[in-house]
Structure formats: C-alpha cells, structure tokens
C-alpha positions in Angstrom: 169.0 95.7 12.4 167.6 95.3 8.7 167.2 91.4 7.3 170.1 89.9 4.9 169.2 90.2 1.4 169.7 87.5 -1.0 169.2 85.5 -3.9 167.1 82.5 -2.6 168.1 80.5 -5.5 163.9 79.3 -6.1 161.9 79.6 -9.1 158.5 79.4 -9.9 158.0 77.8 -13.1 155.7 78.5 -16.0 153.6 75.2 -14.3 153.4 76.9 -11.3 156.3 74.1 -9.8 158.5 75.7 -7.1 162.1 74.9 -8.3 164.9 74.9 -6.2 168.8 74.3 -7.6 167.4 72.2 -10.8 165.2 70.5 -8.3 161.3 70.7 -7.6 160.0 71.0 -4.1 157.5 69.1 -3.4 157.0 69.3 0.6 153.7 70.5 1.5 154.9 72.1 4.4 157.7 74.0 2.9 155.7 75.5 0.1 153.1 75.8 3.0 155.7 78.0 4.4 156.9 80.1 1.1 153.7 80.8 0.1 152.7 82.2 3.9 155.7 84.1 4.0 156.0 85.9 0.7 156.2 89.3 0.6 156.8 92.7 -1.7 158.9 95.8 -2.2 160.1 97.7 -4.7 162.7 95.2 -6.2 160.7 92.4 -6.4 158.9 89.5 -4.5 160.9 87.4 -1.7 160.0 85.0 0.8 160.6 86.9 4.5 162.4 84.4 6.9 162.3 85.2 10.8 164.8 83.9 13.6 164.6 85.8 17.0 165.6 89.2 16.0 167.5 87.5 12.9 165.5 88.2 9.3 166.3 87.7 5.9 164.5 88.5 2.7 165.2 85.4 -0.4 164.4 87.2 -3.4 162.5 84.6 -5.7 161.8 84.7 -9.7 158.5 84.1 -10.8 157.4 82.8 -14.1 154.1 81.2 -13.3 151.7 81.6 -10.0 153.1 80.7 -6.4 149.6 81.0 -5.1 146.6 79.4 -6.5 143.1 80.5 -5.0 141.6 77.0 -4.7 137.7 77.6 -3.0 135.1 80.0 -2.8 132.4 80.9 -0.5 129.4 83.0 -0.1 128.8 84.3 3.2 125.8 87.0 3.5 126.1 87.8 0.2 129.4 88.3 0.2 132.3 86.5 -2.0 134.9 85.2 -0.4 138.2 82.9 -2.1 140.7 81.2 0.2 144.4 80.6 -1.1 146.9 77.8 -0.6 149.0 80.5 1.8 145.7 80.7 3.8 144.9 84.0 3.0 140.8 84.8 2.8 140.4 87.5 0.6 137.0 89.3 0.1 136.1 90.3 -3.3 136.4 93.7 -4.7 139.4 94.1 -2.6 140.6 90.7 -4.3 140.8 91.3 -8.2 139.6 89.1 -10.7 140.7 88.7 -14.3 140.7 86.6 -17.0 144.0 85.9 -19.2 144.4 85.5 -22.9 144.7 81.8 -22.3 141.0 82.3 -21.3 142.1 81.4 -17.3 140.9 83.0 -14.1 143.8 84.9 -12.1 143.7 87.4 -9.2 145.4 89.6 -7.1 145.0 91.6 -3.7 146.5 95.4 -4.1 148.4 95.0 -1.3 150.7 92.7 -3.0 150.2 93.0 -6.4 153.0 91.2 -7.7 152.1 87.7 -6.1 149.5 86.6 -8.5 146.9 83.7 -7.8 145.8 81.4 -10.4 142.6 79.5 -10.1 142.2 76.0 -9.5 140.4 73.6 -11.1 138.1 73.3 -8.2 137.5 77.4 -7.5 137.2 78.0 -11.2 134.1 75.4 -11.2 132.9 76.9 -8.5 133.6 80.7 -9.3 131.8 79.2 -12.7 128.6 79.3 -11.7 128.8 82.6 -11.5 129.9 83.6 -14.9 128.0 84.1 -17.9 129.5 85.0 -21.7 127.9 87.5 -24.2 130.3 87.7 -27.4 134.2 87.8 -26.2 133.0 89.3 -22.9 132.9 87.4 -19.5 130.8 88.7 -16.6 130.6 88.0 -13.1 127.2 88.1 -11.7 126.8 88.3 -8.1 122.8 89.1 -6.9 122.1 92.1 -8.9 126.0 93.1 -9.9 127.3 91.9 -13.2 130.7 93.2 -13.9 133.0 92.3 -16.9 136.0 90.4 -15.8 138.7 92.7 -17.8 141.5 90.9 -19.7 144.8 90.6 -17.4 147.2 93.1 -19.2 150.4 92.7 -17.6 153.6 90.1 -17.3 153.1 87.3 -14.6 156.6 87.2 -14.4 159.0 88.9 -12.0 162.4 89.0 -11.9 165.0 89.0 -9.2 166.0 92.4 -8.4 168.8 93.8 -11.0 171.7 93.4 -8.1 171.1 89.1 -8.1 171.0 89.0 -12.2 
C-alpha cells in the first residue's frame, strides 16, 4: 500500500526551529524522531511515519537547517561527522561548504535537500583543520588541502505544489 501523503504543517524557520501551527516544537525526543525519519523525493522533504503496514509522508517547508553536525572525530586518518539525527557521515561522501555568511554547512548526496549546519562545537573542532588564504578557506587533512567551496544553492525547500 502506498503511503498517505500530506502537508505536515511543520516548517523549519530561518533559525532552525521546528514550528507546528505557529508553535515551536521543543521536545527533544520528538525532534530526534523527526530528524531520524527525514526523507526526500522528487517533490520535496518529508517525515516518514510507519505504523505496522501503514505509512505516511508528511511534507515540510524548510527555511533553515533541519539537522546539525554536532561533532567530528578522526579515526585512522579519516574524518567522521556526527549529526543530531544520529547519522555518522564519512568525509568526503559528506560534502562540506561555507555559506555566504561565513558559516559551515554540509550535505550528503543521498539526501541533498536535507542540509546540515555545523553547530558551534563542531565548527570549532573543524576549525583546527581550516586555514585561510585571501578570500579562500581550505580544509587541511594530513597531506590533503582542499578549498571549501561556497554553497551556491538555496537553503529553502518548498512544499510540493499540491500543498501550496
């Protein structure tokens, strides 16, 4: 049976707050569940809920970052990034960018509409491996030095047309 699809009435504002019908969602476990169940398709980003044989896809409007990178670690010379959705990403499969505002953000190709903002702790940890030359910022990992590209895309993800 195909999932029921609808506007969840949830949006992520420009300050990364999850809002439902005008009220901020602050319950940690609910936010954790939502982040862990974010999916995307050609129409947009949705929370996938599965109840036995039944499932539903509640689509979101995104103005900010629904997820955050909260820490990094090195293991055998490889960089791993930890998300608040309990995902652990390996660099370079997880792409790191700088924003026009000078912040760090990233995404994984498997869910490129779900963007991650680096929180203060993770940005500080990664900062030990960053250097600047003129207007360019470089990531330095052992003998690898690569320029962090500027994210040229839009952060906003709209609802599918049928829910506007």
